[in-house]
N, C-alpha and C positions, 0 to 999 in steps of 0.2 A: 657517590662521587665525593671526593674530598673537597671540603669547603676551602675557598680561597682566603688566604690571610688578609687581614684588614689592610696592611701595607706591605709592599715589598721593600726590603731594606738591605743595606750593607751590614756585615756581621761584626759589630763592635759591642761594647758593654750594654748599651741600651737595647740591643737586639736579642738579649738572652731571655729565654722563656722560663716560666716557673716549671721546675721538674714535675713531671706527671700531668702536665696540662695539655699534652699533645700539641704543643706549640700554638696554643690558642689564647694563652694568658701570659702577659709579660711578667718577668720576675718582679715580685712585689714584696713590700715589708710585712704583709699579713699572711703570706704563704697561701694565698687563694689560688686554686687550681681550676675551678670551673668558671667558664666564661659568663654564664648567667649570673653567678654570684658576684663576679667582678663588675659586671654591668650595673647590678643593683647597688653595690658599694660606691661606685663612681657617681651614680645619680644622687644617692643620699648625701654624699660628701659635697656635691655641687649645690644642693639645696641649702645645706648648712653654710657653705662658703658665701652664697649669694646674700644671705641675711647679714653676714659680717661685712662684705665689701660695700653694701649699700649704706652702711654707717660710716665707712671710711672715706668714700669718694662722693663729695657733694656736688651741688648744682654748678658751682663755679670752678670745679677742678679741671685743670689741663692735664690730660693723661700723658704719661711718659713710657719709655721703653721699660724702665724699672717697674712701673705699675703693672704692666702686662705680666712680667715675671712673678711679681708678688702675688697677684691674683691667682695665677696658675699654681703657685706653691700653697697658698691658703686652701685651694680646692683639693689638690692631689698630694700634698706634702706628707700625709700620714699613710699614703698608699704606695707611692713610688719614691725611691731615694733621689731620683733626678728631677723631681717636680720643681718647676721654676727655673730650670737650667736649659739653655739652648741645646738642641739635639746635636750629636756628633755623628749621626748616621744619615745617609741620603735616603729619602723615601719617595715612593711613587705609588700611584693608585690608578687602576684602569688604564695603564699606559701613559699616564700624565705624571711628569716628574716635577716635584716642588723644588724650591730653591736649594742649591747645594749647601750642605751643612757648613762648609768653610766660609760661605758668604753671609751667613745669618747675622753675626754681630754687626757687620757693615750695613746690611739691609735694614736691620732693626733701628740702627742709628738714623738712617735716612728716613725710615718710617716715622720716627718721632719728630724729626726736623721738618719734613715736608708734608706729613699727613696729620699726625696727632696735633701738632702745634697749630695747624690751620683750622682743623675741624672740631677741636674740643677747647673749652666746653661747648657742647652742642645746644645752643640757646635760641635757635631760629624760631620765629613764630609761624613760619610757613612750613606746612607738612611736606610740600614738594622739595623745598630746600633741605629739610631734615632727611628726607629719603635719599637725596643725593649724597649728603655727608655720610650717612650710615653706609650707603653702598660703597663709597670709595674706601672708607676705613675698613670695612668688612672684607672686600675683595683683596686689598693690599696685604692684610694680615694673613688671610687664608693662603695667598700665593706664596708668602714667605714660609708659612707652616713652621714656626720656630721650635716647636716642642715635639717630642717623640710621640706623644698621645694627647688627645683632647683639643686639638687646634680649632676644629669647627665649633665645638661647644664654647671654647674660650672666646672665639670671635663673636658668638651670639651673646655671651654675657657682656662683653664690651658694648655691643650694640644696645642692649637693654639699659646699661648704665648711661649711655649717651642719650637715649630716648627719655630717660627719667630726668636728665638735665634740661631737656626741652619741654618738660611738663606732661609728657605722655605716660600712660599706664605701662605696666610691664608688658613688653612686646610678646605677642602670641605668634610663634612660628609654626603653628599646627598646619598651616596650609601648604608648607613645603614638604610634601611627601608624595609617595606614589610616582605618577608620571611627571609631576612637577619638579621632581629632583633632577631630571634630565635638563630642564630649563635652568635650574639653579647652577648645575655644573657648567653649562654653556655660558652662563653669566660670569662665572669665575674665570673661565678660559678667555673670555672677551677682555677681561681686565689686563691680560698680558700686553695688549696694545692700547691700554688706558681708555678702553671703551667701557663705560660704566652704565650705559643706558639700560641694558637688560636687568642688571642688579638693582638699579634705581626703581624700575617698574615692580620688581619683586618686593622691595621695601615699601613702596607705595601700597601694595596689596596687604602687606603685613600690618602697616599702620592702620589702614582702613578696617581690617578685620579686628584689630586690637581695640580701636575706638568704638566700633559697633558693639563688640562684646562687652566692653566696659559700660557703655551707655545702657545696655539692656539689663545690667546688674544693678544700676543705680536708680 
């Protein structure tokens, strides 16, 4: 059976695939054709980018729309020519459509004004308040899905940077896998009606797991 593509998209520039990849790898600057190789390159690039961005964005930094684009470019700029730029294709996954491409600049402006300005820097001493802030920022950014690739991972990086601002260790998202992914996607969908309760509970679990893991190592 033919594997389903990661996203269904409209056919514009960003929707071109690397020749010889069987439409499994997006056209890239390195000419990579195998999905497994691309997955590995993206992970390695993300690890390198994380080291860089933790030096750029400190505990008192208020994140902006530009920061989101800059972090995405730092991560994927050597792999995709469009890294750090808003997508110009409409995308959907599992029958769920993310924000229309034409609306992204406006939505990201609102995201900066109404969400990032309010919830960053994330310096609350209460883990419950921090979980709520992380949930709101995460859900709203995922729903916009501003980039052609890497939106979920980009949103997790932002959550980690926010958690670091609040004095937490690097968040461990390892619990969101298997059957729990369905709960995660349900939490994202609930955000369409500004219901962040499910995602807040997920982040409470992530924080608890992270703190417990860090305590056992110290």
